[in-house]
Backbone as a printed PyTorch tensor [residue, N CA C, xyz], in Angstrom:
tensor([[[ 44.0100, -57.6090, -25.3880],
         [ 42.6730, -57.0680, -25.2090],
         [ 42.4560, -56.7630, -23.7270]],

        [[ 42.1080, -55.5340, -23.4170],
         [ 41.8780, -55.1360, -22.0250],
         [ 40.5810, -55.7470, -21.5060]],

        [[ 40.5640, -56.0380, -20.2450],
         [ 39.3390, -56.5580, -19.6340],
         [ 39.2660, -56.1180, -18.1880]],

        [[ 38.0500, -55.8840, -17.7580],
         [ 37.8670, -55.5660, -16.3580],
         [ 37.6430, -56.8520, -15.5900]],

        [[ 38.1450, -56.9170, -14.3750],
         [ 37.9640, -58.1490, -13.6050],
         [ 36.5120, -58.3100, -13.1410]],

        [[ 36.0200, -59.5230, -13.2380],
         [ 34.6990, -59.8600, -12.7180],
         [ 34.8500, -61.0070, -11.7310]],

        [[ 33.9890, -61.0330, -10.7370],
         [ 34.0370, -62.0340,  -9.6790],
         [ 33.1150, -63.1850, -10.0710]],

        [[ 33.6500, -64.3980, -10.1680],
         [ 32.8670, -65.5520, -10.6070],
         [ 32.9170, -66.7120,  -9.6160]],

        [[ 33.2390, -66.4110,  -8.3550],
         [ 33.3620, -67.4500,  -7.3410],
         [ 32.3800, -67.1760,  -6.2100]],

        [[ 31.6840, -68.2200,  -5.7600],
         [ 30.7960, -68.0510,  -4.6110],
         [ 31.6410, -68.0200,  -3.3460]],

        [[ 31.4670, -66.9540,  -2.5810],
         [ 32.2960, -66.7290,  -1.4130],
         [ 31.5550, -65.8160,  -0.4380]],

        [[ 32.2220, -65.3900,   0.5810],
         [ 31.6620, -64.4230,   1.5280],
         [ 31.7630, -63.0190,   0.9200]],

        [[ 30.8270, -62.1660,   1.2870],
         [ 30.8120, -60.8060,   0.7570],
         [ 32.0760, -60.0380,   1.1500]],

        [[ 32.7010, -60.3790,   2.2670],
         [ 33.9440, -59.7030,   2.6810],
         [ 35.0550, -59.9100,   1.6480]],

        [[ 35.1070, -61.0830,   1.0170],
         [ 36.1080, -61.3290,  -0.0370],
         [ 35.8240, -60.4820,  -1.2680]],

        [[ 34.5440, -60.2780,  -1.5710],
         [ 34.1680, -59.4430,  -2.7070],
         [ 34.5690, -57.9910,  -2.4530]],

        [[ 34.3560, -57.5180,  -1.2410],
         [ 34.7540, -56.1510,  -0.8950],
         [ 36.2680, -55.9870,  -1.0400]],

        [[ 37.0270, -56.9500,  -0.5600],
         [ 38.4890, -56.9080,  -0.6960],
         [ 38.8950, -56.9170,  -2.1650]],

        [[ 38.2190, -57.7470,  -2.9700],
         [ 38.4650, -57.8120,  -4.4170],
         [ 38.2320, -56.4480,  -5.0620]],

        [[ 37.0940, -55.8180,  -4.7510],
         [ 36.7730, -54.5180,  -5.3490],
         [ 37.7820, -53.4480,  -4.9140]],

        [[ 38.2630, -53.5300,  -3.6930],
         [ 39.2740, -52.5690,  -3.2290],
         [ 40.6170, -52.7980,  -3.9110]],

        [[ 40.9100, -54.0430,  -4.3110],
         [ 42.1240, -54.3090,  -5.0940],
         [ 41.9640, -53.7690,  -6.5140]],

        [[ 40.7850, -53.9050,  -7.0760],
         [ 40.5230, -53.3850,  -8.4220],
         [ 40.6830, -51.8700,  -8.4340]],

        [[ 40.1530, -51.2170,  -7.3870],
         [ 40.2420, -49.7640,  -7.2850],
         [ 40.2760, -49.3780,  -5.8050]],

        [[ 41.4320, -48.9730,  -5.2940],
         [ 41.5340, -48.6130,  -3.8770],
         [ 40.5700, -47.4960,  -3.4530]],

        [[ 40.1540, -46.6500,  -4.3710],
         [ 39.1790, -45.6010,  -4.0420],
         [ 37.8050, -45.9720,  -4.6110]],

        [[ 37.4460, -47.2240,  -4.4170],
         [ 36.1990, -47.7730,  -4.9440],
         [ 35.0020, -46.9310,  -4.5210]],

        [[ 34.0210, -46.8470,  -5.4160],
         [ 32.8010, -46.0860,  -5.1430],
         [ 31.6590, -47.0710,  -4.8720]],

        [[ 31.2010, -47.1100,  -3.6130],
         [ 30.0670, -47.9470,  -3.2310],
         [ 28.8080, -47.0910,  -3.2890]],

        [[ 27.7490, -47.6330,  -3.8650],
         [ 26.4750, -46.9260,  -3.9760],
         [ 25.4440, -47.5610,  -3.0550]],

        [[ 24.4620, -46.7840,  -2.6970],
         [ 23.3480, -47.2910,  -1.9040],
         [ 22.0680, -47.0540,  -2.6950]],

        [[ 21.5510, -48.0980,  -3.3000],
         [ 20.3330, -48.0280,  -4.0950],
         [ 19.4010, -49.1450,  -3.6440]],

        [[ 18.1110, -48.9040,  -3.7490],
         [ 17.1340, -49.9400,  -3.4170],
         [ 16.9330, -50.8360,  -4.6380]],

        [[ 17.5660, -51.9730,  -4.6080],
         [ 17.4820, -52.9450,  -5.6960],
         [ 17.0510, -54.2640,  -5.0800]],

        [[ 16.0950, -54.9050,  -5.7130],
         [ 15.6520, -56.2040,  -5.2150],
         [ 15.5760, -57.1830,  -6.3770]],

        [[ 15.4300, -58.4430,  -6.0380],
         [ 15.4040, -59.5020,  -7.0410],
         [ 13.9990, -60.0900,  -7.1590]],

        [[ 13.5820, -60.3470,  -8.3790],
         [ 12.3090, -61.0400,  -8.6020],
         [ 12.5900, -62.5320,  -8.7900]],

        [[ 11.5720, -63.3330,  -8.6020],
         [ 11.7140, -64.7800,  -8.7900],
         [ 11.9920, -65.1060, -10.2620]],

        [[ 11.4740, -64.2840, -11.1660],
         [ 11.7170, -64.5060, -12.6010],
         [ 13.1910, -64.3020, -12.9400]],

        [[ 13.7950, -63.3390, -12.3090],
         [ 15.2010, -63.0410, -12.5590],
         [ 16.1180, -63.9880, -11.7920]],

        [[ 15.7450, -64.2810, -10.5560],
         [ 16.5440, -65.1550,  -9.6940],
         [ 15.6430, -66.2690,  -9.1690]],

        [[ 15.6180, -67.4150,  -9.8500],
         [ 14.7080, -68.5060,  -9.4810],
         [ 14.8890, -69.0320,  -8.0540]],

        [[ 16.0400, -68.8010,  -7.4420],
         [ 16.2880, -69.2840,  -6.0810],
         [ 15.9720, -68.2170,  -5.0300]],

        [[ 15.2700, -67.1750,  -5.4240],
         [ 14.9770, -66.0530,  -4.5390],
         [ 14.2250, -66.4660,  -3.2740]],

        [[ 13.3170, -67.4260,  -3.3810],
         [ 12.5780, -67.8650,  -2.1900],
         [ 13.4230, -68.7540,  -1.2810]],

        [[ 14.3590, -69.4700,  -1.8660],
         [ 15.2370, -70.3440,  -1.0750],
         [ 16.3300, -69.5350,  -0.3620]],

        [[ 16.8890, -68.5700,  -1.0760],
         [ 17.9600, -67.7430,  -0.5150],
         [ 17.5110, -66.2870,  -0.5270]],

        [[ 16.9510, -65.8400,   0.5640],
         [ 16.5070, -64.4490,   0.6670],
         [ 17.7270, -63.5450,   0.8170]],

        [[ 17.9320, -62.6970,  -0.1610],
         [ 19.0990, -61.8230,  -0.1420],
         [ 18.7480, -60.4630,   0.4300]],

        [[ 19.7700, -59.7820,   0.8930],
         [ 19.6270, -58.4440,   1.4150],
         [ 19.8460, -57.4420,   0.2830]],

        [[ 19.7000, -56.1780,   0.5880],
         [ 20.0180, -55.1200,  -0.3770],
         [ 21.4530, -55.3400,  -0.8490]],

        [[ 21.7120, -55.2360,  -2.1460],
         [ 23.0520, -55.5920,  -2.6330],
         [ 24.1340, -54.5670,  -2.2920]],

        [[ 25.3500, -55.0750,  -2.2820],
         [ 26.5180, -54.2160,  -2.2720],
         [ 26.6900, -53.7780,  -3.7280]],

        [[ 26.6910, -52.4730,  -3.9710],
         [ 26.7780, -51.9620,  -5.3380],
         [ 28.0660, -51.1810,  -5.5070]],

        [[ 28.7780, -51.5030,  -6.5770],
         [ 30.0390, -50.8480,  -6.8930],
         [ 29.9170, -50.2360,  -8.2790]],

        [[ 30.3620, -49.0010,  -8.3970],
         [ 30.3730, -48.3580,  -9.7110],
         [ 31.8140, -48.1660, -10.1560]],

        [[ 32.1070, -48.6710, -11.3620],
         [ 33.4560, -48.5190, -11.9190],
         [ 33.4100, -47.6280, -13.1580]],

        [[ 34.5070, -46.9520, -13.3830],
         [ 34.6270, -46.1310, -14.5860],
         [ 34.7060, -47.0470, -15.8130]],

        [[ 34.3210, -46.5330, -16.9750],
         [ 34.3810, -47.3630, -18.1830],
         [ 35.7940, -47.8290, -18.4930]],

        [[ 35.9080, -49.0910, -18.8890],
         [ 37.1830, -49.5990, -19.3620],
         [ 37.3280, -49.2420, -20.8360]],

        [[ 36.3100, -49.4940, -21.5950],
         [ 36.3000, -49.1490, -23.0100],
         [ 35.2930, -48.0310, -23.2570]],

        [[ 34.0000, -48.3560, -23.0790],
         [ 32.9780, -47.3850, -23.4140],
         [ 31.9400, -47.1920, -22.3080]],

        [[ 31.4490, -48.2760, -21.7230],
         [ 30.3110, -48.2060, -20.8130],
         [ 30.7280, -48.2790, -19.3460]],

        [[ 30.0470, -47.4910, -18.5080],
         [ 30.2190, -47.5620, -17.0640],
         [ 29.7890, -48.9460, -16.5960]],

        [[ 30.5140, -49.5110, -15.6450],
         [ 30.1760, -50.8230, -15.1000],
         [ 29.6630, -50.6550, -13.6790]],

        [[ 28.4630, -51.1850, -13.4330],
         [ 27.8780, -51.2290, -12.1040],
         [ 27.7650, -52.6900, -11.6990]],

        [[ 28.3350, -53.0350, -10.5840],
         [ 28.2800, -54.4090, -10.0820],
         [ 27.3700, -54.4460,  -8.8690]],

        [[ 26.4050, -55.3560,  -8.8960],
         [ 25.4940, -55.5570,  -7.7720],
         [ 25.7480, -56.9520,  -7.2140]],

        [[ 26.1800, -57.0020,  -5.9600],
         [ 26.4920, -58.2610,  -5.2980],
         [ 25.4000, -58.5700,  -4.2740]],

        [[ 24.5940, -59.5790,  -4.5570],
         [ 23.5080, -59.9730,  -3.6610],
         [ 23.9820, -61.1350,  -2.7860]],

        [[ 23.7250, -61.0380,  -1.4920],
         [ 24.1810, -62.0700,  -0.5650],
         [ 23.1110, -62.2970,   0.5000]],

        [[ 23.1880, -63.4540,   1.1500],
         [ 22.2640, -63.7440,   2.2390],
         [ 22.8090, -63.1140,   3.5130]],

        [[ 21.9500, -62.4320,   4.2750],
         [ 22.4350, -61.6740,   5.4360],
         [ 22.9560, -62.5370,   6.5850]],

        [[ 22.4010, -63.7000,   6.8140],
         [ 22.8180, -64.5080,   7.9600],
         [ 24.2290, -65.0370,   7.8550]],

        [[ 24.5960, -65.5150,   6.6690],
         [ 25.9210, -66.1190,   6.4960],
         [ 26.8520, -65.3080,   5.5940]],

        [[ 26.3570, -64.2170,   5.0250],
         [ 27.1390, -63.3360,   4.1340],
         [ 27.6450, -64.0380,   2.8810]],

        [[ 26.9720, -65.0920,   2.4420],
         [ 27.3960, -65.8210,   1.2440],
         [ 26.8310, -65.1420,   0.0020]],

        [[ 27.6940, -64.9190,  -0.9570],
         [ 27.3110, -64.3340,  -2.2340],
         [ 26.3960, -65.3070,  -2.9700]],

        [[ 25.2500, -64.8250,  -3.4330],
         [ 24.2710, -65.6790,  -4.1220],
         [ 24.1100, -65.3230,  -5.5850]],

        [[ 24.1940, -64.0220,  -5.9040],
         [ 24.0080, -63.5730,  -7.2850],
         [ 24.8310, -62.3240,  -7.5040]],

        [[ 25.3950, -62.2170,  -8.7010],
         [ 26.1190, -61.0220,  -9.1200],
         [ 25.5020, -60.5420, -10.4220]],

        [[ 25.2670, -59.2600, -10.5020],
         [ 24.7980, -58.6510, -11.7400],
         [ 25.8000, -57.5650, -12.1210]],

        [[ 26.4420, -57.7450, -13.2610],
         [ 27.3330, -56.7260, -13.8060],
         [ 26.5720, -56.0490, -14.9310]],

        [[ 26.3770, -54.7520, -14.8000],
         [ 25.6320, -54.0020, -15.8020],
         [ 26.5280, -52.9470, -16.4300]],

        [[ 26.8110, -53.1370, -17.7210],
         [ 27.5250, -52.1410, -18.4930],
         [ 26.4400, -51.2620, -19.0870]],

        [[ 26.2310, -50.1130, -18.4260],
         [ 25.0770, -49.2810, -18.7770],
         [ 25.3260, -47.8610, -18.3130]],

        [[ 25.0370, -46.9060, -19.1640],
         [ 25.1840, -45.4990, -18.8050],
         [ 23.9630, -45.0500, -18.0000]],

        [[ 24.2160, -44.2080, -17.0070],
         [ 23.1430, -43.5910, -16.2180],
         [ 22.2130, -44.6020, -15.5540]],

        [[ 22.7280, -45.7390, -15.1310],
         [ 21.8870, -46.8010, -14.5630],
         [ 20.9970, -46.3210, -13.4170]],

        [[ 21.5270, -45.5220, -12.5320],
         [ 20.7760, -45.0890, -11.3580],
         [ 20.3540, -43.6190, -11.4460]],

        [[ 20.3300, -43.0660, -12.6280],
         [ 19.9640, -41.6540, -12.8060],
         [ 18.4550, -41.4660, -12.8270]],

        [[ 18.0650, -40.2070, -12.7690],
         [ 16.6370, -39.8980, -12.8590],
         [ 16.1650, -39.9840, -14.3070]],

        [[ 14.8690, -40.0160, -14.4940],
         [ 14.2770, -40.2140, -15.8160],
         [ 14.6750, -39.1170, -16.7950]],

        [[ 14.7620, -37.8830, -16.3340],
         [ 15.1370, -36.7730, -17.2090],
         [ 16.5280, -36.9940, -17.8030]],

        [[ 17.4920, -37.3540, -16.9510],
         [ 18.8530, -37.6140, -17.4370],
         [ 18.8870, -38.8170, -18.3680]],

        [[ 18.1240, -39.8390, -18.0340],
         [ 18.0970, -41.0360, -18.8730],
         [ 17.5180, -40.7410, -20.2520]],

        [[ 16.4570, -39.9580, -20.3250],
         [ 15.8450, -39.6470, -21.6230],
         [ 16.8320, -38.9440, -22.5410]],

        [[ 17.6100, -38.0370, -21.9910],
         [ 18.6280, -37.3370, -22.7780],
         [ 19.7010, -38.3270, -23.2600]],

        [[ 20.1110, -39.2300, -22.3590],
         [ 21.1400, -40.2100, -22.6930],
         [ 20.6330, -41.2130, -23.7370]],

        [[ 19.3600, -41.6300, -23.6420],
         [ 18.8020, -42.6200, -24.5860],
         [ 18.8700, -42.1390, -26.0320]],

        [[ 18.6960, -40.8430, -26.2380],
         [ 18.7580, -40.3020, -27.6010],
         [ 20.1260, -40.5590, -28.2230]],

        [[ 21.1690, -40.3810, -27.4230],
         [ 22.5300, -40.6090, -27.9220],
         [ 22.8580, -42.0960, -28.0410]],

        [[ 22.5150, -42.8710, -27.0190],
         [ 22.8630, -44.2950, -27.0040],
         [ 22.1510, -45.0600, -28.1110]],

        [[ 20.9600, -44.6160, -28.4880],
         [ 20.1890, -45.2880, -29.5260],
         [ 20.8690, -45.3120, -30.8870]],

        [[ 21.9140, -44.5360, -31.0440],
         [ 22.6560, -44.4740, -32.3130],
         [ 23.9100, -45.3480, -32.2970]],

        [[ 24.1140, -46.1260, -31.2130],
         [ 25.4100, -46.7730, -31.0070],
         [ 25.3430, -48.3010, -30.9370]],

        [[ 24.4830, -48.9160, -31.7290],
         [ 24.3680, -50.3690, -31.6800],
         [ 25.7050, -51.0520, -31.9660]],

        [[ 26.4640, -50.5250, -32.8860],
         [ 27.7560, -51.1280, -33.2280],
         [ 28.6980, -51.1130, -32.0280]],

        [[ 28.6950, -50.0400, -31.2530],
         [ 29.5440, -49.9270, -30.0630],
         [ 29.1240, -50.9820, -29.0330]],

        [[ 27.8270, -51.1130, -28.8030],
         [ 27.3290, -52.0840, -27.8270],
         [ 27.6690, -53.5120, -28.2620]],

        [[ 27.5180, -53.7970, -29.5270],
         [ 27.8170, -55.1500, -30.0190],
         [ 29.3110, -55.4610, -29.8830]],

        [[ 30.1700, -54.4960, -30.1190],
         [ 31.6160, -54.6940, -29.9480],
         [ 31.9570, -54.9190, -28.4780]],

        [[ 31.3180, -54.1450, -27.5840],
         [ 31.5310, -54.3470, -26.1520],
         [ 31.0660, -55.7380, -25.7320]],

        [[ 29.9390, -56.1630, -26.2610],
         [ 29.4200, -57.5010, -25.9530],
         [ 30.4470, -58.5630, -26.3520]],

        [[ 30.9880, -58.4450, -27.5410],
         [ 31.9940, -59.4050, -28.0140],
         [ 33.2290, -59.4000, -27.1260]],

        [[ 33.6750, -58.2160, -26.7100],
         [ 34.8520, -58.1040, -25.8450],
         [ 34.5960, -58.8020, -24.5100]],

        [[ 33.4480, -58.5500, -23.9220],
         [ 33.0960, -59.1500, -22.6350],
         [ 32.9180, -60.6630, -22.7900]],

        [[ 32.2830, -61.0820, -23.8620],
         [ 32.0730, -62.5180, -24.1050],
         [ 33.4040, -63.2530, -24.2410]],

        [[ 34.3580, -62.6630, -24.9230],
         [ 35.6790, -63.2850, -25.0640],
         [ 36.3430, -63.4670, -23.7030]],

        [[ 36.2130, -62.4570, -22.8530],
         [ 36.7650, -62.5500, -21.5030],
         [ 36.1140, -63.7100, -20.7580]],

        [[ 34.7860, -63.8340, -20.8710],
         [ 34.0640, -64.8910, -20.1650],
         [ 34.3670, -66.2700, -20.7300]],

        [[ 34.5740, -66.3630, -22.0210],
         [ 34.9450, -67.6530, -22.6180],
         [ 36.2460, -68.1660, -22.0100]],

        [[ 37.1790, -67.2600, -21.7410],
         [ 38.4530, -67.6860, -21.1580],
         [ 38.2860, -68.1310, -19.7030]],

        [[ 37.2370, -67.6340, -19.0230],
         [ 37.0330, -67.9770, -17.6180],
         [ 36.0010, -69.0840, -17.4050]],

        [[ 34.9720, -69.1160, -18.2460],
         [ 33.8860, -70.0760, -18.0560],
         [ 33.8660, -71.2020, -19.0920]],

        [[ 34.6650, -71.0630, -20.1370],
         [ 34.6960, -72.0920, -21.1720],
         [ 33.5770, -71.9140, -22.1830]],

        [[ 33.3270, -72.9720, -22.9190],
         [ 32.3380, -72.9520, -23.9960],
         [ 30.9310, -72.7680, -23.4190]],

        [[ 30.1420, -71.8600, -24.0150],
         [ 28.7830, -71.6480, -23.5200],
         [ 27.8500, -72.8010, -23.8910]],

        [[ 26.7460, -72.9060, -23.1540],
         [ 25.7380, -73.9260, -23.4660],
         [ 24.8100, -73.4430, -24.5680]],

        [[ 24.6930, -72.1340, -24.7430],
         [ 23.9100, -71.5510, -25.8380],
         [ 24.4820, -70.1700, -26.1370]],

        [[ 24.4110, -69.7690, -27.4130],
         [ 25.0580, -68.5310, -27.8200],
         [ 24.3840, -67.9520, -29.0540]],

        [[ 23.9670, -66.6750, -28.9830],
         [ 23.5220, -65.9390, -30.1680],
         [ 24.7580, -65.3060, -30.7770]],

        [[ 25.0010, -65.5900, -32.0340],
         [ 26.1870, -65.0360, -32.6830],
         [ 26.0180, -63.5850, -33.1060]],

        [[ 24.7570, -63.1250, -33.1300],
         [ 24.4890, -61.7420, -33.4830],
         [ 23.1630, -61.3330, -32.8420]],

        [[ 22.9130, -60.0270, -32.7500],
         [ 21.6500, -59.5760, -32.1660],
         [ 20.4500, -60.0530, -32.9820]],

        [[ 19.3830, -60.3670, -32.2740],
         [ 18.1390, -60.8220, -32.8910],
         [ 17.0520, -59.8010, -32.5930]],

        [[ 16.1750, -59.5920, -33.5650],
         [ 15.0510, -58.6870, -33.3400],
         [ 13.9540, -59.4090, -32.5680]],

        [[ 13.4650, -58.7730, -31.5260],
         [ 12.4270, -59.3240, -30.6640],
         [ 11.2490, -58.3540, -30.6710]],

        [[ 10.0380, -58.9060, -30.7000],
         [  8.8390, -58.0810, -30.5870],
         [  8.1750, -58.3770, -29.2590]],

        [[  7.9060, -57.3180, -28.5040],
         [  7.2570, -57.4550, -27.2030],
         [  6.3120, -56.2830, -26.9990]],

        [[  5.0890, -56.5620, -26.6620],
         [  4.0760, -55.5230, -26.4390],
         [  4.0060, -54.5340, -27.6000]],

        [[  4.1380, -55.0470, -28.8120],
         [  4.0040, -54.2110, -29.9990],
         [  5.2290, -53.4220, -30.3980]],

        [[  6.2840, -53.4680, -29.6100],
         [  7.5040, -52.7500, -29.9920],
         [  8.6180, -53.7470, -30.2820]],

        [[  9.5520, -53.3100, -31.1070],
         [ 10.6670, -54.1660, -31.5080],
         [ 11.9580, -53.6380, -30.9000]],

        [[ 12.8290, -54.5800, -30.5570],
         [ 14.1410, -54.2140, -30.0420],
         [ 15.1220, -55.3300, -30.3850]],

        [[ 16.4020, -55.0730, -30.1690],
         [ 17.4480, -56.0580, -30.4310],
         [ 17.8990, -56.6930, -29.1210]],

        [[ 18.1550, -57.9860, -29.1800],
         [ 18.5410, -58.7550, -28.0040],
         [ 19.5940, -59.7840, -28.4180]],

        [[ 20.4630, -60.0920, -27.4810],
         [ 21.4950, -61.1110, -27.7120],
         [ 21.8170, -61.7780, -26.3920]],

        [[ 21.9890, -63.1160, -26.4040],
         [ 22.2620, -63.8720, -25.1830],
         [ 23.3470, -64.9140, -25.3940]],

        [[ 24.1410, -65.1020, -24.3560],
         [ 25.0680, -66.2210, -24.2510],
         [ 24.8730, -66.8000, -22.8560]],

        [[ 24.7280, -68.1330, -22.7740],
         [ 24.4700, -68.8100, -21.5010],
         [ 25.5640, -69.8170, -21.1840]],

        [[ 25.8920, -69.9140, -19.9110],
         [ 26.7300, -70.9700, -19.3800],
         [ 25.9470, -71.5890, -18.2290]],

        [[ 25.9450, -72.9070, -18.1420],
         [ 25.2510, -73.5320, -17.0280],
         [ 25.8360, -74.9060, -16.7690]],

        [[ 26.0230, -75.1980, -15.4850],
         [ 26.4070, -76.5320, -15.0450],
         [ 25.6730, -76.8190, -13.7430]],

        [[ 26.0730, -77.8360, -13.0310],
         [ 25.3440, -78.2160, -11.8150],
         [ 25.4690, -77.1870, -10.6900]],

        [[ 26.4720, -76.3150, -10.7570],
         [ 26.7040, -75.3480,  -9.6800],
         [ 26.4190, -73.8990, -10.0470]],

        [[ 26.5450, -73.5590, -11.3250],
         [ 26.5460, -72.1610, -11.7340],
         [ 25.6370, -71.9230, -12.9260]],

        [[ 25.0150, -70.7530, -12.9330],
         [ 24.2520, -70.2710, -14.0750],
         [ 24.7980, -68.8920, -14.4080]],

        [[ 25.0950, -68.6420, -15.6810],
         [ 25.5660, -67.3280, -16.1080],
         [ 24.9080, -66.9720, -17.4390]],

        [[ 24.5040, -65.7230, -17.5480],
         [ 23.8830, -65.2200, -18.7730],
         [ 24.4710, -63.8560, -19.0980]],

        [[ 25.0260, -63.7390, -20.2920],
         [ 25.4610, -62.4540, -20.8150],
         [ 24.3860, -62.0100, -21.7880]],

        [[ 23.8050, -60.8330, -21.5260],
         [ 22.6700, -60.3580, -22.3050],
         [ 22.9150, -58.9390, -22.7950]],

        [[ 22.5700, -58.7160, -24.0500],
         [ 22.5740, -57.3780, -24.6390],
         [ 21.1290, -57.0390, -24.9540]],

        [[ 20.6800, -55.9090, -24.4850],
         [ 19.3590, -55.4120, -24.8560],
         [ 19.5460, -54.0070, -25.4040]],

        [[ 18.9790, -53.7770, -26.5860],
         [ 19.0980, -52.4930, -27.2610],
         [ 17.6880, -52.0820, -27.6490]],

        [[ 17.0330, -51.3530, -26.7350],
         [ 15.6320, -50.9650, -26.8970],
         [ 15.4970, -49.4650, -26.6920]],

        [[ 14.3220, -48.9360, -26.9500],
         [ 14.1290, -47.4820, -26.9050],
         [ 14.4050, -46.8680, -25.5370]],

        [[ 14.2850, -47.6480, -24.4730],
         [ 14.5460, -47.0910, -23.1420],
         [ 15.4900, -47.9610, -22.3110]],

        [[ 16.1710, -48.8960, -22.9550],
         [ 17.1630, -49.7190, -22.2690],
         [ 18.2930, -50.0500, -23.2430]],

        [[ 19.4680, -49.5410, -22.9330],
         [ 20.6690, -49.8470, -23.7060],
         [ 21.6640, -50.3900, -22.7010]],

        [[ 21.8360, -51.7240, -22.7030],
         [ 22.6010, -52.3370, -21.6260],
         [ 23.1760, -53.6800, -22.0520]],

        [[ 24.3320, -53.9890, -21.4420],
         [ 24.9020, -55.3370, -21.4700],
         [ 24.9220, -55.7760, -20.0170]],

        [[ 24.3740, -56.9570, -19.7570],
         [ 24.3030, -57.4410, -18.3720],
         [ 24.8350, -58.8670, -18.2920]],

        [[ 25.6990, -59.0770, -17.3230],
         [ 26.1380, -60.4190, -16.9680],
         [ 25.4930, -60.7620, -15.6330]],

        [[ 24.7010, -61.8190, -15.6260],
         [ 24.0770, -62.3160, -14.4060],
         [ 24.7020, -63.6550, -14.0810]],

        [[ 25.1790, -63.8070, -12.8540],
         [ 25.7750, -65.0670, -12.4020],
         [ 25.1330, -65.4070, -11.0670]],

        [[ 24.6480, -66.6480, -10.9620],
         [ 24.2340, -67.1050,  -9.6400],
         [ 24.6400, -68.5470,  -9.4420]],

        [[ 24.7740, -68.8890,  -8.1620],
         [ 25.2060, -70.2160,  -7.7810],
         [ 23.9930, -70.9760,  -7.2790]],

        [[ 23.8930, -72.2440,  -7.6180],
         [ 22.6980, -73.0450,  -7.3550],
         [ 22.6330, -73.6080,  -5.9450]],

        [[ 23.7230, -73.5740,  -5.2250],
         [ 23.7530, -74.1360,  -3.8700],
         [ 24.1810, -73.0950,  -2.8550]]])
């Protein structure tokens, strides 16, 4: 089973850059204004991160992978990584609306990608602390969508693999942050 490499070690951002250049010597770095909320990153007030280093990779199976590496500017220590398997992540609304029409028909593809990524993470992170075996229907603000989560957590690391399949968001996201 093919898998794309993901970075799961807290280190200096220079090591992450070297890693990405090994993955793809002609790596594509993006410059986007992305910030973290306290809801998404509970340690945001303790570790103020700078604008992330963003890498865009070509699809391994189906979805484009965008990696966002958030680090603290003073010491360059990696604090949070967000891997987003998502088409048109940084595109304009017009392009996204066109893409959403097509992606909305592909729940089976997204679920298979989720399983592939989860298997890769099981080999690296071990047994999860919580796991949805299949997508669950969620109602929020009067609309329904499908969601799936797998969590890993210990005293040092928090990781969440999430699938969201909604009318304007079709994405698999791996969020990893270190507690210290």
